[in-house]
C-alpha positions as MATLAB code, in Angstrom:
seq = 'MPNQYVKGDGTSLHIGEDSLITALLLVNDTEAEPQMSVYGKTEFIQLVGITESEIQAIIEDQNNIPKLIELMKADGNEDLVTDMRRNKSYL';
ca = [
      -5.904    3.925  -11.068;
      -6.938    2.947   -7.553;
      -5.509   -0.012   -5.816;
      -1.835    1.044   -6.642;
       0.712    2.164   -3.820;
       3.602    4.443   -3.569;
       6.419    2.721   -1.428;
       8.610    5.010    0.530;
      11.974    4.338    1.847;
      10.522    3.137    5.277;
      11.014    6.472    6.958;
       8.248    8.860    8.076;
       6.408   10.927    5.256;
       5.856   13.760    7.909;
       9.037   15.563    7.326;
      10.533   16.540   10.617;
       8.517   14.599   12.710;
       8.261   10.817   13.704;
       5.189    8.989   12.215;
       4.419    5.324   11.128;
       3.110    6.538    7.974;
       5.715    5.571    5.340;
       3.877    4.917    2.196;
       0.813    5.846    0.231;
      -2.190    3.886   -1.197;
      -4.234    5.298   -4.128;
      -8.003    4.664   -3.735;
     -11.096    5.892   -5.229;
     -12.088    9.225   -3.589;
     -14.454    9.009   -0.855;
     -16.385   12.185   -1.618;
     -15.810   13.243   -5.277;
     -18.166   11.407   -7.585;
     -17.316   10.532  -11.287;
     -18.028   13.123  -13.733;
     -19.164   12.615  -17.184;
     -18.486   15.288  -19.987;
     -18.030   15.415  -23.727;
     -14.398   14.224  -23.017;
     -15.540   11.165  -21.261;
     -15.732    9.833  -17.650;
     -13.393   11.579  -14.939;
     -12.692    9.578  -11.846;
     -11.204   11.142   -8.852;
      -8.549    9.210   -6.578;
      -7.216   10.135   -3.280;
      -3.869    9.065   -1.563;
      -4.112    7.464    1.987;
      -1.064    7.316    4.192;
      -0.283    3.779    5.349;
       2.367    2.357    7.661;
       5.275    0.059    6.669;
       3.473   -3.145    7.942;
       0.563   -2.406    5.864;
       2.793   -1.805    2.614;
       4.693   -4.822    3.084;
       1.528   -6.735    3.510;
      -0.045   -5.276    0.417;
       3.290   -6.110   -1.548;
       2.879   -9.665   -0.427;
      -0.600   -9.792   -1.434;
      -2.692   -7.222   -3.242;
      -5.850   -8.723   -1.783;
      -5.034   -7.037    1.479;
      -5.979   -3.670   -0.267;
      -9.803   -4.017    0.348;
      -9.194   -5.698    3.654;
      -7.050   -2.572    4.848;
      -9.727   -0.013    3.618;
     -12.628   -1.959    5.210;
     -10.724   -2.026    8.587;
      -9.685    1.755    8.305;
     -13.478    2.502    7.639;
     -14.728    0.283   10.343;
     -12.515    2.103   12.868;
     -14.435    5.299   12.187;
     -12.280    6.514    9.159;
     -15.066    6.514    6.524;
     -13.416    9.175    4.505;
      -9.811    7.504    4.711;
      -8.285   10.734    6.012;
      -4.575   10.326    6.590;
      -3.630   10.753   10.194;
      -0.016   11.301   10.643;
      -0.303   10.742   14.405;
      -1.652    7.232   13.813;
       0.033    4.884   16.232;
      -1.427    1.512   14.889;
      -1.123   -0.652   11.875;
      -4.390   -2.411   10.690;
      -2.500   -5.269    8.782;
];
């Protein structure tokens, strides 16, 4: 179920370290292709770490999800890899 989120408690998800990453966004996996089998279609998702301001923007308007993904990819993060040292928010 892409375009869902896991809101944290506003503190760093990087245990023992300061980080702006406080929540997770579920997106379609950027590398694993959907697979068909006798049991049906399997699609893969990935978790992307996001900041408190990004999660707040998504809670206010879920239309910010594709905008956030686009901005992250445009900044060179095509695979949406979580960088726990990220020091900026896109939304």
